[in-house]
C-alpha positions, 0 to 999 in steps of 0.5 A: 500500500502506498504511504500517502504520508510521504507527500503531505502538503499544507495550506496557509491558514487564514482566519476571518473574524467578521459578520455572516452575510446570508446572501453570500456576497460579503462578510464571512462567506465572501472571505472564505471564497476568496481565501480558497480561490487564492490558495489558502485555507479559510477558518472563521469567527462569526461576530454577527449574523445578518439576514440580508440579500442583494436588496436589503439587510432585514436583520442583525443578530450580534454574537456574544463575546464569550462565544466569539472567544470560543470560536477563536480559541477552537481555531487557534488551538488546532490550526497554524494560523498565518494571517487574520482579517477582521470585518464587521465588529458591531460594538465596543465589547466585541472590539475589545474582545477581538483586540485581546485575542489577536494580541495574545495570539502573536499573529502579525499578519493582521488585516483590518477592514474598518467596516463603518459606512453602508453602501448608502453612505449611512454611518454604521458606528458611533463615535465611541466605536470609532475611538475603540477601533483607532485605539484597540485595533489599528495599532495591531494591524499590519495594514488597514484598508479603508475606503474614502467614507471610512477614512473620513470617519477615522480622520473626522474630516472630508476628502474633497478632491482626488489630490487629498488622497495621498495626504489622507493616506499618510494621516491614516498611517499615523494612527498606528498600523504598519501600512494603509491601502486607501481605496478611491472607488467612491470618487466620481472619476473615470479612473479609480485611484488607490493609494498605498503607504507604509512605514519603512517603504518608500516611495508610496505607491498609487494604483490606477485602474479603469472604473468598471461600470457595474452595480455588482460590487457587493463585498468588494472590501471584504474580498480585497482584505481577505485577498491581502491576508492570504497573499501576506502569508506568501511573504512576497513583500509589500509591493508584490502583495498589493499588486496581486491584491489589486489585480485580483479585485479588479478582475473580480469586478470585471467578471462580476459585471457580466452576471445577474445574481439577485435583484439588487446590488449583485455580489462580487464573484471571485476571479481565479488567478 
Protein backbone atom coordinates (compact mmCIF):
# COMPACT_ATOMS: atom_id res chain seq x y z
CA UNK A 1 0.00 0.00 0.00
CA UNK A 2 1.31 3.43 -0.93
CA UNK A 3 2.34 5.57 2.00
CA UNK A 4 0.28 8.71 1.39
CA UNK A 5 2.05 10.50 4.24
CA UNK A 6 5.21 10.82 2.13
CA UNK A 7 3.50 13.56 0.09
CA UNK A 8 1.84 15.62 2.80
CA UNK A 9 1.01 19.15 1.70
CA UNK A 10 -0.02 22.17 3.71
CA UNK A 11 -2.05 25.28 3.00
CA UNK A 12 -1.64 28.68 4.65
CA UNK A 13 -4.45 29.07 7.19
CA UNK A 14 -6.25 32.40 7.24
CA UNK A 15 -8.78 33.37 9.91
CA UNK A 16 -11.60 35.77 9.11
CA UNK A 17 -13.34 37.49 12.02
CA UNK A 18 -16.44 39.09 10.55
CA UNK A 19 -20.19 39.03 10.08
CA UNK A 20 -22.19 36.38 8.27
CA UNK A 21 -24.00 37.50 5.09
CA UNK A 22 -26.92 35.18 4.38
CA UNK A 23 -26.86 36.36 0.76
CA UNK A 24 -23.31 35.07 0.39
CA UNK A 25 -21.92 38.24 -1.17
CA UNK A 26 -19.94 39.77 1.67
CA UNK A 27 -18.62 39.02 5.16
CA UNK A 28 -17.55 35.55 6.18
CA UNK A 29 -18.96 33.93 3.05
CA UNK A 30 -17.06 36.22 0.67
CA UNK A 31 -13.87 35.93 2.73
CA UNK A 32 -13.85 32.13 2.68
CA UNK A 33 -14.43 32.05 -1.09
CA UNK A 34 -11.56 34.45 -1.77
CA UNK A 35 -9.16 32.72 0.62
CA UNK A 36 -9.84 29.37 -1.07
CA UNK A 37 -9.63 30.84 -4.58
CA UNK A 38 -6.20 32.32 -3.93
CA UNK A 39 -4.90 29.13 -2.36
CA UNK A 40 -5.37 29.41 1.38
CA UNK A 41 -7.46 27.51 3.89
CA UNK A 42 -10.12 29.69 5.47
CA UNK A 43 -11.34 29.50 9.05
CA UNK A 44 -13.94 31.79 10.58
CA UNK A 45 -15.06 33.55 13.73
CA UNK A 46 -18.55 34.96 13.28
CA UNK A 47 -19.21 38.23 15.11
CA UNK A 48 -22.74 38.93 13.89
CA UNK A 49 -25.39 37.09 11.88
CA UNK A 50 -27.26 39.13 9.30
CA UNK A 51 -30.44 38.39 7.38
CA UNK A 52 -29.81 40.02 4.01
CA UNK A 53 -29.95 39.68 0.26
CA UNK A 54 -28.92 41.89 -2.66
CA UNK A 55 -31.77 44.31 -1.89
CA UNK A 56 -31.54 44.99 1.85
CA UNK A 57 -30.46 43.97 5.33
CA UNK A 58 -33.55 42.89 7.24
CA UNK A 59 -31.98 41.73 10.50
CA UNK A 60 -28.80 41.73 12.58
CA UNK A 61 -28.04 39.35 15.46
CA UNK A 62 -24.77 40.01 17.35
CA UNK A 63 -22.84 37.04 18.71
CA UNK A 64 -21.95 37.26 22.44
CA UNK A 65 -18.27 37.86 23.14
CA UNK A 66 -17.91 34.64 25.15
CA UNK A 67 -18.85 32.68 22.03
CA UNK A 68 -16.60 34.80 19.80
CA UNK A 69 -13.81 33.84 22.19
CA UNK A 70 -14.74 30.14 21.98
CA UNK A 71 -14.67 30.22 18.19
CA UNK A 72 -11.27 31.92 18.15
CA UNK A 73 -9.75 29.55 20.68
CA UNK A 74 -11.11 26.49 18.90
CA UNK A 75 -9.27 27.56 15.76
CA UNK A 76 -6.05 28.82 17.29
CA UNK A 77 -5.50 25.67 19.38
CA UNK A 78 -5.69 23.38 16.34
CA UNK A 79 -4.69 25.28 13.20
CA UNK A 80 -1.41 27.01 12.43
CA UNK A 81 -2.98 30.37 11.55
CA UNK A 82 -0.74 32.54 9.38
CA UNK A 83 -2.98 35.59 8.95
CA UNK A 84 -6.12 37.21 10.35
CA UNK A 85 -8.53 39.69 8.83
CA UNK A 86 -11.36 41.45 10.60
CA UNK A 87 -14.51 42.93 9.11
CA UNK A 88 -17.77 43.85 10.79
CA UNK A 89 -17.42 44.40 14.56
CA UNK A 90 -20.65 45.77 15.98
CA UNK A 91 -19.86 47.10 19.46
CA UNK A 92 -17.11 48.11 21.87
CA UNK A 93 -17.12 44.85 23.82
CA UNK A 94 -16.63 42.87 20.61
CA UNK A 95 -13.78 45.16 19.55
CA UNK A 96 -12.06 44.82 22.94
CA UNK A 97 -12.53 41.04 22.88
CA UNK A 98 -11.14 40.66 19.35
CA UNK A 99 -8.22 43.01 20.07
CA UNK A 100 -7.24 40.99 23.13
CA UNK A 101 -7.45 37.70 21.21
CA UNK A 102 -5.34 38.95 18.30
CA UNK A 103 -2.73 40.47 20.61
CA UNK A 104 -2.41 37.28 22.68
CA UNK A 105 -2.16 35.14 19.53
CA UNK A 106 1.01 36.94 18.44
CA UNK A 107 -0.08 36.75 14.78
CA UNK A 108 1.44 39.73 12.94
CA UNK A 109 -0.28 39.37 9.56
CA UNK A 110 -3.45 41.16 10.60
CA UNK A 111 -5.57 42.99 8.00
CA UNK A 112 -8.17 45.41 9.34
CA UNK A 113 -11.10 46.25 7.07
CA UNK A 114 -12.80 49.06 9.04
CA UNK A 115 -16.45 48.44 8.18
CA UNK A 116 -18.03 51.75 9.23
CA UNK A 117 -20.19 53.08 6.42
CA UNK A 118 -23.01 51.40 4.48
CA UNK A 119 -23.14 51.44 0.68
CA UNK A 120 -25.93 54.02 1.00
CA UNK A 121 -23.49 56.34 2.79
CA UNK A 122 -25.07 55.88 6.22
CA UNK A 123 -22.65 55.70 9.14
CA UNK A 124 -22.91 52.29 10.84
CA UNK A 125 -20.95 53.06 14.01
CA UNK A 126 -20.98 55.51 16.89
CA UNK A 127 -18.11 57.79 17.88
CA UNK A 128 -17.09 55.57 20.81
CA UNK A 129 -16.83 52.57 18.48
CA UNK A 130 -14.66 54.59 16.08
CA UNK A 131 -12.46 55.55 19.01
CA UNK A 132 -12.17 51.90 20.12
CA UNK A 133 -11.15 50.81 16.62
CA UNK A 134 -8.50 53.52 16.50
CA UNK A 135 -7.08 52.74 19.94
CA UNK A 136 -7.51 48.95 20.21
CA UNK A 137 -7.30 47.51 16.69
CA UNK A 138 -5.42 49.80 14.32
CA UNK A 139 -2.15 49.67 16.33
CA UNK A 140 -2.21 45.86 15.99
CA UNK A 141 -2.78 45.89 12.22
CA UNK A 142 -0.18 45.19 9.58
CA UNK A 143 -2.42 47.01 7.12
CA UNK A 144 -5.79 48.77 7.16
CA UNK A 145 -7.99 49.05 4.06
CA UNK A 146 -10.44 51.94 4.45
CA UNK A 147 -12.47 53.33 1.57
CA UNK A 148 -12.93 57.10 1.40
CA UNK A 149 -16.08 57.32 3.60
CA UNK A 150 -14.35 55.16 6.23
CA UNK A 151 -11.20 57.28 6.05
CA UNK A 152 -13.34 60.38 6.58
CA UNK A 153 -14.84 58.81 9.70
CA UNK A 154 -11.44 57.80 11.06
CA UNK A 155 -9.93 61.25 10.47
CA UNK A 156 -13.11 63.24 11.14
CA UNK A 157 -12.69 65.35 8.01
CA UNK A 158 -13.92 65.37 4.42
CA UNK A 159 -11.84 64.35 1.43
CA UNK A 160 -12.66 66.96 -1.21
CA UNK A 161 -10.55 66.10 -4.24
CA UNK A 162 -8.53 63.23 -5.63
CA UNK A 163 -5.39 65.16 -4.68
CA UNK A 164 -6.30 64.80 -1.00
CA UNK A 165 -5.90 61.03 -1.09
CA UNK A 166 -2.15 60.96 -0.53
CA UNK A 167 -2.46 63.35 2.42
CA UNK A 168 -5.26 61.23 3.90
CA UNK A 169 -3.23 58.03 3.47
CA UNK A 170 -0.27 59.42 5.40
CA UNK A 171 -2.54 60.78 8.13
CA UNK A 172 -4.16 57.36 8.47
CA UNK A 173 -0.70 55.80 8.79
CA UNK A 174 -0.12 57.95 11.88
CA UNK A 175 -2.94 56.04 13.64
CA UNK A 176 -0.51 53.18 14.21
CA UNK A 177 -0.80 50.44 11.58
CA UNK A 178 2.25 49.33 9.60
CA UNK A 179 0.59 50.17 6.28
CA UNK A 180 -2.52 51.72 4.70
CA UNK A 181 -4.30 50.99 1.44
CA UNK A 182 -6.75 53.84 0.87
CA UNK A 183 -9.39 52.84 -1.69
CA UNK A 184 -10.69 55.51 -4.06
CA UNK A 185 -13.65 53.76 -5.65
CA UNK A 186 -16.14 56.25 -4.17
CA UNK A 187 -14.69 59.17 -6.10
CA UNK A 188 -16.70 60.24 -9.14
CA UNK A 189 -13.82 59.69 -11.56
CA UNK A 190 -13.39 57.52 -14.67
CA UNK A 191 -10.22 56.13 -13.16
CA UNK A 192 -10.05 54.50 -9.73
CA UNK A 193 -7.11 55.65 -7.64
CA UNK A 194 -5.89 53.61 -4.67
CA UNK A 195 -3.01 54.87 -2.53
CA UNK A 196 -0.64 52.60 -0.60
CA UNK A 197 1.69 53.90 2.10
CA UNK A 198 3.74 52.01 4.67
CA UNK A 199 6.35 52.56 7.32
CA UNK A 200 9.84 51.69 6.03
CA UNK A 201 8.54 51.62 2.43
CA UNK A 202 9.45 54.45 0.09
CA UNK A 203 8.13 55.90 -2.08
CA UNK A 204 4.41 55.40 -1.65
CA UNK A 205 2.50 53.70 -4.48
CA UNK A 206 -0.50 54.91 -6.47
CA UNK A 207 -2.58 52.31 -8.29
CA UNK A 208 -4.75 53.45 -11.19
CA UNK A 209 -7.47 51.31 -12.77
CA UNK A 210 -10.23 51.99 -15.25
CA UNK A 211 -13.57 52.16 -13.45
CA UNK A 212 -15.86 49.28 -14.42
CA UNK A 213 -19.47 50.43 -14.57
CA UNK A 214 -21.49 47.81 -12.70
CA UNK A 215 -23.72 47.55 -9.65
CA UNK A 216 -22.29 44.10 -8.86
CA UNK A 217 -19.79 45.26 -6.25
CA UNK A 218 -21.32 43.93 -3.03
CA UNK A 219 -18.49 42.53 -0.90
CA UNK A 220 -15.63 44.30 -2.68
CA UNK A 221 -13.99 45.44 0.55
CA UNK A 222 -14.34 42.02 2.16
CA UNK A 223 -12.81 40.28 -0.84
CA UNK A 224 -9.91 42.73 -1.02
CA UNK A 225 -8.99 42.47 2.66
CA UNK A 226 -9.19 38.67 2.67
CA UNK A 227 -7.10 38.58 -0.52
CA UNK A 228 -4.47 40.74 1.18
CA UNK A 229 -4.46 38.49 4.24
CA UNK A 230 -3.95 35.42 2.05
CA UNK A 231 -1.19 37.00 -0.04
CA UNK A 232 0.57 38.16 3.13
CA UNK A 233 1.10 34.50 4.06
CA UNK A 234 3.31 34.13 0.97
CA UNK A 235 5.96 36.61 2.24
CA UNK A 236 6.16 38.41 -1.11
CA UNK A 237 6.91 41.82 0.35
CA UNK A 238 4.63 44.84 0.18
CA UNK A 239 4.95 45.74 -3.49
CA UNK A 240 4.02 42.33 -4.91
CA UNK A 241 1.38 41.68 -2.23
CA UNK A 242 -0.50 44.89 -3.02
CA UNK A 243 -0.16 44.43 -6.80
CA UNK A 244 -1.58 40.90 -6.60
CA UNK A 245 -4.49 42.01 -4.42
CA UNK A 246 -5.24 44.97 -6.70
CA UNK A 247 -5.21 42.73 -9.76
CA UNK A 248 -7.39 40.15 -8.04
CA UNK A 249 -10.09 42.63 -7.04
CA UNK A 250 -10.12 44.45 -10.39
CA UNK A 251 -10.53 41.21 -12.34
CA UNK A 252 -13.20 40.02 -9.89
CA UNK A 253 -15.22 43.18 -10.52
CA UNK A 254 -14.80 42.70 -14.26
CA UNK A 255 -16.12 39.14 -14.35
CA UNK A 256 -18.93 40.01 -11.91
CA UNK A 257 -20.17 42.74 -14.25
CA UNK A 258 -21.28 40.03 -16.72
CA UNK A 259 -23.64 38.27 -14.30
CA UNK A 260 -27.02 38.87 -12.73
CA UNK A 261 -27.34 37.33 -9.26
CA UNK A 262 -30.25 38.61 -7.20
CA UNK A 263 -32.35 41.65 -8.00
CA UNK A 264 -30.31 44.37 -6.31
CA UNK A 265 -26.61 45.18 -5.96
CA UNK A 266 -25.09 41.90 -7.05
CA UNK A 267 -22.18 40.18 -5.29
CA UNK A 268 -18.57 40.17 -6.35
CA UNK A 269 -17.55 36.89 -7.93
CA UNK A 270 -14.08 35.52 -7.30
CA UNK A 271 -11.52 35.67 -10.12
CA UNK A 272 -9.26 32.65 -10.44
CA UNK A 273 -5.63 33.92 -10.51
